[in-house]
mmCIF entry with sequence, helices, sheets and N, C-alpha, C, O atoms, coordinates in Angstrom:
data_MODEL
# 
_entry.id   MODEL 
# 
_entity.id                         1 
_entity.type                       polymer 
_entity.pdbx_number_of_molecules   1 
# 
_entity_poly.entity_id                      1 
_entity_poly.type                           'polypeptide(L)' 
_entity_poly.nstd_linkage                   no 
_entity_poly.nstd_monomer                   no 
_entity_poly.pdbx_seq_one_letter_code       
;(UNK)(UNK)(UNK)(UNK)(UNK)(UNK)(UNK)(UNK)(UNK)(UNK)(UNK)(UNK)(UNK)(UNK)(UNK)(UNK)
(UNK)(UNK)(UNK)(UNK)(UNK)(UNK)(UNK)(UNK)(UNK)(UNK)(UNK)(UNK)(UNK)(UNK)(UNK)(UNK)
(UNK)(UNK)(UNK)(UNK)(UNK)(UNK)(UNK)(UNK)(UNK)(UNK)(UNK)(UNK)(UNK)(UNK)(UNK)(UNK)
(UNK)(UNK)(UNK)(UNK)
;
_entity_poly.pdbx_seq_one_letter_code_can   XXXXXXXXXXXXXXXXXXXXXXXXXXXXXXXXXXXXXXXXXXXXXXXXXXXX 
_entity_poly.pdbx_strand_id                 A 
# 
loop_
_entity_poly_seq.entity_id 
_entity_poly_seq.num 
_entity_poly_seq.mon_id 
_entity_poly_seq.hetero 
1 1  UNK n 
1 2  UNK n 
1 3  UNK n 
1 4  UNK n 
1 5  UNK n 
1 6  UNK n 
1 7  UNK n 
1 8  UNK n 
1 9  UNK n 
1 10 UNK n 
1 11 UNK n 
1 12 UNK n 
1 13 UNK n 
1 14 UNK n 
1 15 UNK n 
1 16 UNK n 
1 17 UNK n 
1 18 UNK n 
1 19 UNK n 
1 20 UNK n 
1 21 UNK n 
1 22 UNK n 
1 23 UNK n 
1 24 UNK n 
1 25 UNK n 
1 26 UNK n 
1 27 UNK n 
1 28 UNK n 
1 29 UNK n 
1 30 UNK n 
1 31 UNK n 
1 32 UNK n 
1 33 UNK n 
1 34 UNK n 
1 35 UNK n 
1 36 UNK n 
1 37 UNK n 
1 38 UNK n 
1 39 UNK n 
1 40 UNK n 
1 41 UNK n 
1 42 UNK n 
1 43 UNK n 
1 44 UNK n 
1 45 UNK n 
1 46 UNK n 
1 47 UNK n 
1 48 UNK n 
1 49 UNK n 
1 50 UNK n 
1 51 UNK n 
1 52 UNK n 
# 
_struct_asym.id          A 
_struct_asym.entity_id   1 
# 
_struct_conf.conf_type_id            HELX_P 
_struct_conf.id                      HELX_P1 
_struct_conf.pdbx_PDB_helix_id       AA1 
_struct_conf.beg_label_comp_id       UNK 
_struct_conf.beg_label_asym_id       A 
_struct_conf.beg_label_seq_id        27 
_struct_conf.pdbx_beg_PDB_ins_code   ? 
_struct_conf.end_label_comp_id       UNK 
_struct_conf.end_label_asym_id       A 
_struct_conf.end_label_seq_id        36 
_struct_conf.pdbx_end_PDB_ins_code   ? 
_struct_conf.beg_auth_comp_id        UNK 
_struct_conf.beg_auth_asym_id        A 
_struct_conf.beg_auth_seq_id         27 
_struct_conf.end_auth_comp_id        UNK 
_struct_conf.end_auth_asym_id        A 
_struct_conf.end_auth_seq_id         36 
_struct_conf.pdbx_PDB_helix_class    1 
_struct_conf.details                 ? 
_struct_conf.pdbx_PDB_helix_length   10 
# 
_struct_conf_type.id          HELX_P 
_struct_conf_type.criteria    ? 
_struct_conf_type.reference   ? 
# 
_struct_sheet.id               AA1 
_struct_sheet.type             ? 
_struct_sheet.number_strands   2 
_struct_sheet.details          ? 
# 
_struct_sheet_order.sheet_id     AA1 
_struct_sheet_order.range_id_1   1 
_struct_sheet_order.range_id_2   2 
_struct_sheet_order.offset       ? 
_struct_sheet_order.sense        anti-parallel 
# 
loop_
_struct_sheet_range.sheet_id 
_struct_sheet_range.id 
_struct_sheet_range.beg_label_comp_id 
_struct_sheet_range.beg_label_asym_id 
_struct_sheet_range.beg_label_seq_id 
_struct_sheet_range.pdbx_beg_PDB_ins_code 
_struct_sheet_range.end_label_comp_id 
_struct_sheet_range.end_label_asym_id 
_struct_sheet_range.end_label_seq_id 
_struct_sheet_range.pdbx_end_PDB_ins_code 
_struct_sheet_range.beg_auth_comp_id 
_struct_sheet_range.beg_auth_asym_id 
_struct_sheet_range.beg_auth_seq_id 
_struct_sheet_range.end_auth_comp_id 
_struct_sheet_range.end_auth_asym_id 
_struct_sheet_range.end_auth_seq_id 
AA1 1 UNK A 8  ? UNK A 12 ? UNK A 8  UNK A 12 
AA1 2 UNK A 18 ? UNK A 22 ? UNK A 18 UNK A 22 
# 
loop_
_atom_site.group_PDB 
_atom_site.id 
_atom_site.type_symbol 
_atom_site.label_atom_id 
_atom_site.label_alt_id 
_atom_site.label_comp_id 
_atom_site.label_asym_id 
_atom_site.label_entity_id 
_atom_site.label_seq_id 
_atom_site.pdbx_PDB_ins_code 
_atom_site.Cartn_x 
_atom_site.Cartn_y 
_atom_site.Cartn_z 
_atom_site.occupancy 
_atom_site.B_iso_or_equiv 
_atom_site.pdbx_formal_charge 
_atom_site.auth_seq_id 
_atom_site.auth_comp_id 
_atom_site.auth_asym_id 
_atom_site.auth_atom_id 
_atom_site.pdbx_PDB_model_num 
ATOM 1   N N  . UNK A 1 1  ? -10.774 67.863 -24.841 1.00 0.00 ? 1  UNK A N  1 
ATOM 2   C CA . UNK A 1 1  ? -11.092 68.969 -23.938 1.00 0.00 ? 1  UNK A CA 1 
ATOM 3   C C  . UNK A 1 1  ? -10.513 68.663 -22.562 1.00 0.00 ? 1  UNK A C  1 
ATOM 4   O O  . UNK A 1 1  ? -10.430 67.508 -22.144 1.00 0.00 ? 1  UNK A O  1 
ATOM 5   N N  . UNK A 1 2  ? -10.123 69.711 -21.881 1.00 0.00 ? 2  UNK A N  1 
ATOM 6   C CA . UNK A 1 2  ? -9.556  69.581 -20.548 1.00 0.00 ? 2  UNK A CA 1 
ATOM 7   C C  . UNK A 1 2  ? -10.561 70.115 -19.533 1.00 0.00 ? 2  UNK A C  1 
ATOM 8   O O  . UNK A 1 2  ? -11.071 71.226 -19.682 1.00 0.00 ? 2  UNK A O  1 
ATOM 9   N N  . UNK A 1 3  ? -10.842 69.332 -18.514 1.00 0.00 ? 3  UNK A N  1 
ATOM 10  C CA . UNK A 1 3  ? -11.731 69.801 -17.458 1.00 0.00 ? 3  UNK A CA 1 
ATOM 11  C C  . UNK A 1 3  ? -10.978 70.768 -16.551 1.00 0.00 ? 3  UNK A C  1 
ATOM 12  O O  . UNK A 1 3  ? -9.760  70.675 -16.398 1.00 0.00 ? 3  UNK A O  1 
ATOM 13  N N  . UNK A 1 4  ? -11.709 71.683 -15.959 1.00 0.00 ? 4  UNK A N  1 
ATOM 14  C CA . UNK A 1 4  ? -11.119 72.691 -15.080 1.00 0.00 ? 4  UNK A CA 1 
ATOM 15  C C  . UNK A 1 4  ? -10.536 72.056 -13.829 1.00 0.00 ? 4  UNK A C  1 
ATOM 16  O O  . UNK A 1 4  ? -11.113 71.119 -13.276 1.00 0.00 ? 4  UNK A O  1 
ATOM 17  N N  . UNK A 1 5  ? -9.407  72.555 -13.386 1.00 0.00 ? 5  UNK A N  1 
ATOM 18  C CA . UNK A 1 5  ? -8.843  72.116 -12.124 1.00 0.00 ? 5  UNK A CA 1 
ATOM 19  C C  . UNK A 1 5  ? -9.565  72.812 -10.969 1.00 0.00 ? 5  UNK A C  1 
ATOM 20  O O  . UNK A 1 5  ? -9.853  72.191 -9.946  1.00 0.00 ? 5  UNK A O  1 
ATOM 21  N N  . UNK A 1 6  ? -9.851  74.083 -11.134 1.00 0.00 ? 6  UNK A N  1 
ATOM 22  C CA . UNK A 1 6  ? -10.558 74.843 -10.108 1.00 0.00 ? 6  UNK A CA 1 
ATOM 23  C C  . UNK A 1 6  ? -11.575 75.733 -10.796 1.00 0.00 ? 6  UNK A C  1 
ATOM 24  O O  . UNK A 1 6  ? -11.234 76.505 -11.692 1.00 0.00 ? 6  UNK A O  1 
ATOM 25  N N  . UNK A 1 7  ? -12.813 75.622 -10.379 1.00 0.00 ? 7  UNK A N  1 
ATOM 26  C CA . UNK A 1 7  ? -13.878 76.437 -10.944 1.00 0.00 ? 7  UNK A CA 1 
ATOM 27  C C  . UNK A 1 7  ? -14.029 77.746 -10.174 1.00 0.00 ? 7  UNK A C  1 
ATOM 28  O O  . UNK A 1 7  ? -14.464 78.762 -10.717 1.00 0.00 ? 7  UNK A O  1 
ATOM 29  N N  . UNK A 1 8  ? -13.660 77.694 -8.900  1.00 0.00 ? 8  UNK A N  1 
ATOM 30  C CA . UNK A 1 8  ? -13.801 78.871 -8.046  1.00 0.00 ? 8  UNK A CA 1 
ATOM 31  C C  . UNK A 1 8  ? -12.555 79.029 -7.190  1.00 0.00 ? 8  UNK A C  1 
ATOM 32  O O  . UNK A 1 8  ? -12.022 78.057 -6.656  1.00 0.00 ? 8  UNK A O  1 
ATOM 33  N N  . UNK A 1 9  ? -12.102 80.268 -7.071  1.00 0.00 ? 9  UNK A N  1 
ATOM 34  C CA . UNK A 1 9  ? -10.985 80.598 -6.197  1.00 0.00 ? 9  UNK A CA 1 
ATOM 35  C C  . UNK A 1 9  ? -11.434 81.666 -5.210  1.00 0.00 ? 9  UNK A C  1 
ATOM 36  O O  . UNK A 1 9  ? -12.055 82.656 -5.596  1.00 0.00 ? 9  UNK A O  1 
ATOM 37  N N  . UNK A 1 10 ? -11.121 81.464 -3.950  1.00 0.00 ? 10 UNK A N  1 
ATOM 38  C CA . UNK A 1 10 ? -11.389 82.450 -2.902  1.00 0.00 ? 10 UNK A CA 1 
ATOM 39  C C  . UNK A 1 10 ? -10.059 82.698 -2.198  1.00 0.00 ? 10 UNK A C  1 
ATOM 40  O O  . UNK A 1 10 ? -9.504  81.814 -1.545  1.00 0.00 ? 10 UNK A O  1 
ATOM 41  N N  . UNK A 1 11 ? -9.561  83.931 -2.350  1.00 0.00 ? 11 UNK A N  1 
ATOM 42  C CA . UNK A 1 11 ? -8.227  84.266 -1.845  1.00 0.00 ? 11 UNK A CA 1 
ATOM 43  C C  . UNK A 1 11 ? -8.266  85.578 -1.075  1.00 0.00 ? 11 UNK A C  1 
ATOM 44  O O  . UNK A 1 11 ? -9.095  86.442 -1.360  1.00 0.00 ? 11 UNK A O  1 
ATOM 45  N N  . UNK A 1 12 ? -7.365  85.732 -0.091  1.00 0.00 ? 12 UNK A N  1 
ATOM 46  C CA . UNK A 1 12 ? -7.261  87.043 0.549   1.00 0.00 ? 12 UNK A CA 1 
ATOM 47  C C  . UNK A 1 12 ? -6.678  88.048 -0.448  1.00 0.00 ? 12 UNK A C  1 
ATOM 48  O O  . UNK A 1 12 ? -5.700  87.759 -1.136  1.00 0.00 ? 12 UNK A O  1 
ATOM 49  N N  . UNK A 1 13 ? -7.285  89.216 -0.514  1.00 0.00 ? 13 UNK A N  1 
ATOM 50  C CA . UNK A 1 13 ? -6.810  90.266 -1.413  1.00 0.00 ? 13 UNK A CA 1 
ATOM 51  C C  . UNK A 1 13 ? -5.693  91.036 -0.708  1.00 0.00 ? 13 UNK A C  1 
ATOM 52  O O  . UNK A 1 13 ? -5.810  91.322 0.483   1.00 0.00 ? 13 UNK A O  1 
ATOM 53  N N  . UNK A 1 14 ? -4.613  91.379 -1.414  1.00 0.00 ? 14 UNK A N  1 
ATOM 54  C CA . UNK A 1 14 ? -3.492  92.084 -0.770  1.00 0.00 ? 14 UNK A CA 1 
ATOM 55  C C  . UNK A 1 14 ? -3.881  93.421 -0.143  1.00 0.00 ? 14 UNK A C  1 
ATOM 56  O O  . UNK A 1 14 ? -3.227  93.870 0.798   1.00 0.00 ? 14 UNK A O  1 
ATOM 57  N N  . UNK A 1 15 ? -4.924  94.057 -0.642  1.00 0.00 ? 15 UNK A N  1 
ATOM 58  C CA . UNK A 1 15 ? -5.362  95.348 -0.087  1.00 0.00 ? 15 UNK A CA 1 
ATOM 59  C C  . UNK A 1 15 ? -6.443  95.181 0.975   1.00 0.00 ? 15 UNK A C  1 
ATOM 60  O O  . UNK A 1 15 ? -7.023  96.163 1.440   1.00 0.00 ? 15 UNK A O  1 
ATOM 61  N N  . UNK A 1 16 ? -6.709  93.936 1.354   1.00 0.00 ? 16 UNK A N  1 
ATOM 62  C CA . UNK A 1 16 ? -7.736  93.653 2.346   1.00 0.00 ? 16 UNK A CA 1 
ATOM 63  C C  . UNK A 1 16 ? -8.963  93.046 1.693   1.00 0.00 ? 16 UNK A C  1 
ATOM 64  O O  . UNK A 1 16 ? -9.189  93.207 0.494   1.00 0.00 ? 16 UNK A O  1 
ATOM 65  N N  . UNK A 1 17 ? -9.731  92.366 2.473   1.00 0.00 ? 17 UNK A N  1 
ATOM 66  C CA . UNK A 1 17 ? -10.932 91.728 1.947   1.00 0.00 ? 17 UNK A CA 1 
ATOM 67  C C  . UNK A 1 17 ? -10.616 90.403 1.273   1.00 0.00 ? 17 UNK A C  1 
ATOM 68  O O  . UNK A 1 17 ? -9.520  89.857 1.405   1.00 0.00 ? 17 UNK A O  1 
ATOM 69  N N  . UNK A 1 18 ? -11.588 89.911 0.560   1.00 0.00 ? 18 UNK A N  1 
ATOM 70  C CA . UNK A 1 18 ? -11.495 88.609 -0.090  1.00 0.00 ? 18 UNK A CA 1 
ATOM 71  C C  . UNK A 1 18 ? -11.754 88.772 -1.583  1.00 0.00 ? 18 UNK A C  1 
ATOM 72  O O  . UNK A 1 18 ? -12.660 89.498 -1.991  1.00 0.00 ? 18 UNK A O  1 
ATOM 73  N N  . UNK A 1 19 ? -10.953 88.093 -2.386  1.00 0.00 ? 19 UNK A N  1 
ATOM 74  C CA . UNK A 1 19 ? -11.168 88.024 -3.831  1.00 0.00 ? 19 UNK A CA 1 
ATOM 75  C C  . UNK A 1 19 ? -11.851 86.690 -4.114  1.00 0.00 ? 19 UNK A C  1 
ATOM 76  O O  . UNK A 1 19 ? -11.289 85.636 -3.817  1.00 0.00 ? 19 UNK A O  1 
ATOM 77  N N  . UNK A 1 20 ? -13.041 86.720 -4.677  1.00 0.00 ? 20 UNK A N  1 
ATOM 78  C CA . UNK A 1 20 ? -13.842 85.518 -4.939  1.00 0.00 ? 20 UNK A CA 1 
ATOM 79  C C  . UNK A 1 20 ? -14.181 85.503 -6.426  1.00 0.00 ? 20 UNK A C  1 
ATOM 80  O O  . UNK A 1 20 ? -14.972 86.320 -6.897  1.00 0.00 ? 20 UNK A O  1 
ATOM 81  N N  . UNK A 1 21 ? -13.578 84.567 -7.165  1.00 0.00 ? 21 UNK A N  1 
ATOM 82  C CA . UNK A 1 21 ? -13.747 84.495 -8.618  1.00 0.00 ? 21 UNK A CA 1 
ATOM 83  C C  . UNK A 1 21 ? -14.308 83.127 -8.983  1.00 0.00 ? 21 UNK A C  1 
ATOM 84  O O  . UNK A 1 21 ? -13.761 82.099 -8.582  1.00 0.00 ? 21 UNK A O  1 
ATOM 85  N N  . UNK A 1 22 ? -15.406 83.115 -9.748  1.00 0.00 ? 22 UNK A N  1 
ATOM 86  C CA . UNK A 1 22 ? -16.016 81.865 -10.201 1.00 0.00 ? 22 UNK A CA 1 
ATOM 87  C C  . UNK A 1 22 ? -16.110 81.873 -11.715 1.00 0.00 ? 22 UNK A C  1 
ATOM 88  O O  . UNK A 1 22 ? -16.597 82.833 -12.314 1.00 0.00 ? 22 UNK A O  1 
ATOM 89  N N  . UNK A 1 23 ? -15.641 80.796 -12.330 1.00 0.00 ? 23 UNK A N  1 
ATOM 90  C CA . UNK A 1 23 ? -15.713 80.653 -13.786 1.00 0.00 ? 23 UNK A CA 1 
ATOM 91  C C  . UNK A 1 23 ? -16.995 79.920 -14.161 1.00 0.00 ? 23 UNK A C  1 
ATOM 92  O O  . UNK A 1 23 ? -17.384 78.971 -13.480 1.00 0.00 ? 23 UNK A O  1 
ATOM 93  N N  . UNK A 1 24 ? -17.655 80.346 -15.231 1.00 0.00 ? 24 UNK A N  1 
ATOM 94  C CA . UNK A 1 24 ? -18.806 79.578 -15.701 1.00 0.00 ? 24 UNK A CA 1 
ATOM 95  C C  . UNK A 1 24 ? -18.328 78.234 -16.246 1.00 0.00 ? 24 UNK A C  1 
ATOM 96  O O  . UNK A 1 24 ? -17.216 78.123 -16.763 1.00 0.00 ? 24 UNK A O  1 
ATOM 97  N N  . UNK A 1 25 ? -19.170 77.225 -16.126 1.00 0.00 ? 25 UNK A N  1 
ATOM 98  C CA . UNK A 1 25 ? -18.810 75.909 -16.654 1.00 0.00 ? 25 UNK A CA 1 
ATOM 99  C C  . UNK A 1 25 ? -18.974 75.889 -18.165 1.00 0.00 ? 25 UNK A C  1 
ATOM 100 O O  . UNK A 1 25 ? -20.034 76.256 -18.672 1.00 0.00 ? 25 UNK A O  1 
ATOM 101 N N  . UNK A 1 26 ? -17.938 75.463 -18.901 1.00 0.00 ? 26 UNK A N  1 
ATOM 102 C CA . UNK A 1 26 ? -18.112 75.268 -20.338 1.00 0.00 ? 26 UNK A CA 1 
ATOM 103 C C  . UNK A 1 26 ? -19.042 74.071 -20.573 1.00 0.00 ? 26 UNK A C  1 
ATOM 104 O O  . UNK A 1 26 ? -19.253 73.256 -19.676 1.00 0.00 ? 26 UNK A O  1 
ATOM 105 N N  . UNK A 1 27 ? -19.583 73.978 -21.768 1.00 0.00 ? 27 UNK A N  1 
ATOM 106 C CA . UNK A 1 27 ? -20.549 72.919 -22.079 1.00 0.00 ? 27 UNK A CA 1 
ATOM 107 C C  . UNK A 1 27 ? -20.012 71.526 -21.775 1.00 0.00 ? 27 UNK A C  1 
ATOM 108 O O  . UNK A 1 27 ? -20.720 70.709 -21.186 1.00 0.00 ? 27 UNK A O  1 
ATOM 109 N N  . UNK A 1 28 ? -18.757 71.239 -22.172 1.00 0.00 ? 28 UNK A N  1 
ATOM 110 C CA . UNK A 1 28 ? -18.224 69.888 -21.939 1.00 0.00 ? 28 UNK A CA 1 
ATOM 111 C C  . UNK A 1 28 ? -18.078 69.585 -20.450 1.00 0.00 ? 28 UNK A C  1 
ATOM 112 O O  . UNK A 1 28 ? -18.225 68.436 -20.032 1.00 0.00 ? 28 UNK A O  1 
ATOM 113 N N  . UNK A 1 29 ? -17.789 70.617 -19.644 1.00 0.00 ? 29 UNK A N  1 
ATOM 114 C CA . UNK A 1 29 ? -17.670 70.415 -18.202 1.00 0.00 ? 29 UNK A CA 1 
ATOM 115 C C  . UNK A 1 29 ? -19.045 70.210 -17.582 1.00 0.00 ? 29 UNK A C  1 
ATOM 116 O O  . UNK A 1 29 ? -19.199 69.393 -16.675 1.00 0.00 ? 29 UNK A O  1 
ATOM 117 N N  . UNK A 1 30 ? -20.042 70.938 -18.060 1.00 0.00 ? 30 UNK A N  1 
ATOM 118 C CA . UNK A 1 30 ? -21.407 70.752 -17.565 1.00 0.00 ? 30 UNK A CA 1 
ATOM 119 C C  . UNK A 1 30 ? -21.873 69.328 -17.846 1.00 0.00 ? 30 UNK A C  1 
ATOM 120 O O  . UNK A 1 30 ? -22.554 68.724 -17.017 1.00 0.00 ? 30 UNK A O  1 
ATOM 121 N N  . UNK A 1 31 ? -21.513 68.789 -19.006 1.00 0.00 ? 31 UNK A N  1 
ATOM 122 C CA . UNK A 1 31 ? -21.863 67.402 -19.335 1.00 0.00 ? 31 UNK A CA 1 
ATOM 123 C C  . UNK A 1 31 ? -21.219 66.435 -18.340 1.00 0.00 ? 31 UNK A C  1 
ATOM 124 O O  . UNK A 1 31 ? -21.855 65.468 -17.919 1.00 0.00 ? 31 UNK A O  1 
ATOM 125 N N  . UNK A 1 32 ? -19.971 66.686 -17.965 1.00 0.00 ? 32 UNK A N  1 
ATOM 126 C CA . UNK A 1 32 ? -19.299 65.836 -16.972 1.00 0.00 ? 32 UNK A CA 1 
ATOM 127 C C  . UNK A 1 32 ? -20.000 65.930 -15.622 1.00 0.00 ? 32 UNK A C  1 
ATOM 128 O O  . UNK A 1 32 ? -20.219 64.915 -14.961 1.00 0.00 ? 32 UNK A O  1 
ATOM 129 N N  . UNK A 1 33 ? -20.350 67.140 -15.214 1.00 0.00 ? 33 UNK A N  1 
ATOM 130 C CA . UNK A 1 33 ? -21.035 67.315 -13.932 1.00 0.00 ? 33 UNK A CA 1 
ATOM 131 C C  . UNK A 1 33 ? -22.385 66.616 -13.957 1.00 0.00 ? 33 UNK A C  1 
ATOM 132 O O  . UNK A 1 33 ? -22.773 65.981 -12.977 1.00 0.00 ? 33 UNK A O  1 
ATOM 133 N N  . UNK A 1 34 ? -23.101 66.728 -15.068 1.00 0.00 ? 34 UNK A N  1 
ATOM 134 C CA . UNK A 1 34 ? -24.396 66.048 -15.195 1.00 0.00 ? 34 UNK A CA 1 
ATOM 135 C C  . UNK A 1 34 ? -24.223 64.534 -15.094 1.00 0.00 ? 34 UNK A C  1 
ATOM 136 O O  . UNK A 1 34 ? -25.023 63.859 -14.446 1.00 0.00 ? 34 UNK A O  1 
ATOM 137 N N  . UNK A 1 35 ? -23.186 64.001 -15.732 1.00 0.00 ? 35 UNK A N  1 
ATOM 138 C CA . UNK A 1 35 ? -22.921 62.565 -15.720 1.00 0.00 ? 35 UNK A CA 1 
ATOM 139 C C  . UNK A 1 35 ? -22.725 62.050 -14.293 1.00 0.00 ? 35 UNK A C  1 
ATOM 140 O O  . UNK A 1 35 ? -23.194 60.963 -13.954 1.00 0.00 ? 35 UNK A O  1 
ATOM 141 N N  . UNK A 1 36 ? -22.037 62.825 -13.463 1.00 0.00 ? 36 UNK A N  1 
ATOM 142 C CA . UNK A 1 36 ? -21.768 62.408 -12.087 1.00 0.00 ? 36 UNK A CA 1 
ATOM 143 C C  . UNK A 1 36 ? -22.844 62.866 -11.099 1.00 0.00 ? 36 UNK A C  1 
ATOM 144 O O  . UNK A 1 36 ? -22.748 62.574 -9.907  1.00 0.00 ? 36 UNK A O  1 
ATOM 145 N N  . UNK A 1 37 ? -23.856 63.574 -11.575 1.00 0.00 ? 37 UNK A N  1 
ATOM 146 C CA . UNK A 1 37 ? -24.944 64.008 -10.712 1.00 0.00 ? 37 UNK A CA 1 
ATOM 147 C C  . UNK A 1 37 ? -24.626 65.232 -9.871  1.00 0.00 ? 37 UNK A C  1 
ATOM 148 O O  . UNK A 1 37 ? -25.314 65.499 -8.885  1.00 0.00 ? 37 UNK A O  1 
ATOM 149 N N  . UNK A 1 38 ? -23.588 65.982 -10.246 1.00 0.00 ? 38 UNK A N  1 
ATOM 150 C CA . UNK A 1 38 ? -23.256 67.207 -9.520  1.00 0.00 ? 38 UNK A CA 1 
ATOM 151 C C  . UNK A 1 38 ? -24.235 68.304 -9.924  1.00 0.00 ? 38 UNK A C  1 
ATOM 152 O O  . UNK A 1 38 ? -24.570 68.443 -11.100 1.00 0.00 ? 38 UNK A O  1 
ATOM 153 N N  . UNK A 1 39 ? -24.686 69.071 -8.957  1.00 0.00 ? 39 UNK A N  1 
ATOM 154 C CA . UNK A 1 39 ? -25.607 70.174 -9.225  1.00 0.00 ? 39 UNK A CA 1 
ATOM 155 C C  . UNK A 1 39 ? -24.984 71.463 -8.705  1.00 0.00 ? 39 UNK A C  1 
ATOM 156 O O  . UNK A 1 39 ? -24.881 71.677 -7.497  1.00 0.00 ? 39 UNK A O  1 
ATOM 157 N N  . UNK A 1 40 ? -24.580 72.300 -9.618  1.00 0.00 ? 40 UNK A N  1 
ATOM 158 C CA . UNK A 1 40 ? -23.912 73.558 -9.281  1.00 0.00 ? 40 UNK A CA 1 
ATOM 159 C C  . UNK A 1 40 ? -24.786 74.437 -8.386  1.00 0.00 ? 40 UNK A C  1 
ATOM 160 O O  . UNK A 1 40 ? -24.250 75.183 -7.566  1.00 0.00 ? 40 UNK A O  1 
ATOM 161 N N  . UNK A 1 41 ? -26.082 74.373 -8.514  1.00 0.00 ? 41 UNK A N  1 
ATOM 162 C CA . UNK A 1 41 ? -26.981 75.221 -7.730  1.00 0.00 ? 41 UNK A CA 1 
ATOM 163 C C  . UNK A 1 41 ? -27.201 74.679 -6.315  1.00 0.00 ? 41 UNK A C  1 
ATOM 164 O O  . UNK A 1 41 ? -27.563 75.434 -5.412  1.00 0.00 ? 41 UNK A O  1 
ATOM 165 N N  . UNK A 1 42 ? -26.984 73.377 -6.118  1.00 0.00 ? 42 UNK A N  1 
ATOM 166 C CA . UNK A 1 42 ? -27.229 72.770 -4.803  1.00 0.00 ? 42 UNK A CA 1 
ATOM 167 C C  . UNK A 1 42 ? -26.003 72.742 -3.911  1.00 0.00 ? 42 UNK A C  1 
ATOM 168 O O  . UNK A 1 42 ? -26.120 72.862 -2.691  1.00 0.00 ? 42 UNK A O  1 
ATOM 169 N N  . UNK A 1 43 ? -24.829 72.583 -4.505  1.00 0.00 ? 43 UNK A N  1 
ATOM 170 C CA . UNK A 1 43 ? -23.620 72.397 -3.709  1.00 0.00 ? 43 UNK A CA 1 
ATOM 171 C C  . UNK A 1 43 ? -22.530 73.362 -4.141  1.00 0.00 ? 43 UNK A C  1 
ATOM 172 O O  . UNK A 1 43 ? -22.257 73.528 -5.330  1.00 0.00 ? 43 UNK A O  1 
ATOM 173 N N  . UNK A 1 44 ? -21.926 73.980 -3.171  1.00 0.00 ? 44 UNK A N  1 
ATOM 174 C CA . UNK A 1 44 ? -20.768 74.832 -3.401  1.00 0.00 ? 44 UNK A CA 1 
ATOM 175 C C  . UNK A 1 44 ? -19.586 74.149 -2.731  1.00 0.00 ? 44 UNK A C  1 
ATOM 176 O O  . UNK A 1 44 ? -19.574 74.023 -1.507  1.00 0.00 ? 44 UNK A O  1 
ATOM 177 N N  . UNK A 1 45 ? -18.582 73.699 -3.501  1.00 0.00 ? 45 UNK A N  1 
ATOM 178 C CA . UNK A 1 45 ? -17.483 72.951 -2.899  1.00 0.00 ? 45 UNK A CA 1 
ATOM 179 C C  . UNK A 1 45 ? -16.692 73.731 -1.856  1.00 0.00 ? 45 UNK A C  1 
ATOM 180 O O  . UNK A 1 45 ? -16.038 73.130 -1.004  1.00 0.00 ? 45 UNK A O  1 
ATOM 181 N N  . UNK A 1 46 ? -16.741 75.046 -1.909  1.00 0.00 ? 46 UNK A N  1 
ATOM 182 C CA . UNK A 1 46 ? -16.037 75.831 -0.894  1.00 0.00 ? 46 UNK A CA 1 
ATOM 183 C C  . UNK A 1 46 ? -16.907 75.976 0.349   1.00 0.00 ? 46 UNK A C  1 
ATOM 184 O O  . UNK A 1 46 ? -16.441 75.744 1.465   1.00 0.00 ? 46 UNK A O  1 
ATOM 185 N N  . UNK A 1 47 ? -18.159 76.356 0.164   1.00 0.00 ? 47 UNK A N  1 
ATOM 186 C CA . UNK A 1 47 ? -19.069 76.528 1.299   1.00 0.00 ? 47 UNK A CA 1 
ATOM 187 C C  . UNK A 1 47 ? -19.394 75.197 1.967   1.00 0.00 ? 47 UNK A C  1 
ATOM 188 O O  . UNK A 1 47 ? -19.551 75.142 3.186   1.00 0.00 ? 47 UNK A O  1 
ATOM 189 N N  . UNK A 1 48 ? -19.498 74.129 1.188   1.00 0.00 ? 48 UNK A N  1 
ATOM 190 C CA . UNK A 1 48 ? -19.901 72.823 1.706   1.00 0.00 ? 48 UNK A CA 1 
ATOM 191 C C  . UNK A 1 48 ? -18.725 71.914 2.035   1.00 0.00 ? 48 UNK A C  1 
ATOM 192 O O  . UNK A 1 48 ? -18.928 70.738 2.338   1.00 0.00 ? 48 UNK A O  1 
ATOM 193 N N  . UNK A 1 49 ? -17.506 72.426 1.985   1.00 0.00 ? 49 UNK A N  1 
ATOM 194 C CA . UNK A 1 49 ? -16.326 71.598 2.256   1.00 0.00 ? 49 UNK A CA 1 
ATOM 195 C C  . UNK A 1 49 ? -16.305 71.174 3.724   1.00 0.00 ? 49 UNK A C  1 
ATOM 196 O O  . UNK A 1 49 ? -16.668 71.955 4.604   1.00 0.00 ? 49 UNK A O  1 
ATOM 197 N N  . UNK A 1 50 ? -15.880 69.936 3.985   1.00 0.00 ? 50 UNK A N  1 
ATOM 198 C CA . UNK A 1 50 ? -15.773 69.499 5.388   1.00 0.00 ? 50 UNK A CA 1 
ATOM 199 C C  . UNK A 1 50 ? -14.670 70.273 6.104   1.00 0.00 ? 50 UNK A C  1 
ATOM 200 O O  . UNK A 1 50 ? -13.701 70.706 5.481   1.00 0.00 ? 50 UNK A O  1 
ATOM 201 N N  . UNK A 1 51 ? -14.821 70.440 7.389   1.00 0.00 ? 51 UNK A N  1 
ATOM 202 C CA . UNK A 1 51 ? -13.790 71.120 8.180   1.00 0.00 ? 51 UNK A CA 1 
ATOM 203 C C  . UNK A 1 51 ? -12.540 70.258 8.229   1.00 0.00 ? 51 UNK A C  1 
ATOM 204 O O  . UNK A 1 51 ? -12.619 69.036 8.354   1.00 0.00 ? 51 UNK A O  1 
ATOM 205 N N  . UNK A 1 52 ? -11.394 70.904 8.128   1.00 0.00 ? 52 UNK A N  1 
ATOM 206 C CA . UNK A 1 52 ? -10.113 70.163 8.158   1.00 0.00 ? 52 UNK A CA 1 
ATOM 207 C C  . UNK A 1 52 ? -9.732  69.814 9.570   1.00 0.00 ? 52 UNK A C  1 
ATOM 208 O O  . UNK A 1 52 ? -8.692  69.194 9.793   1.00 0.00 ? 52 UNK A O  1 
# 
């Protein structure tokens, strides 16, 4: 099985606004997240990302 490279994409939409797409985690990916202690409900990698 291949783990997802990106679970969520947030992009500017060509007609204006923002396109925000989130994929559900497949079972094998959820197992990986559980193994590393990641909690999808607690942390959003886009919202919680450090400022560049």
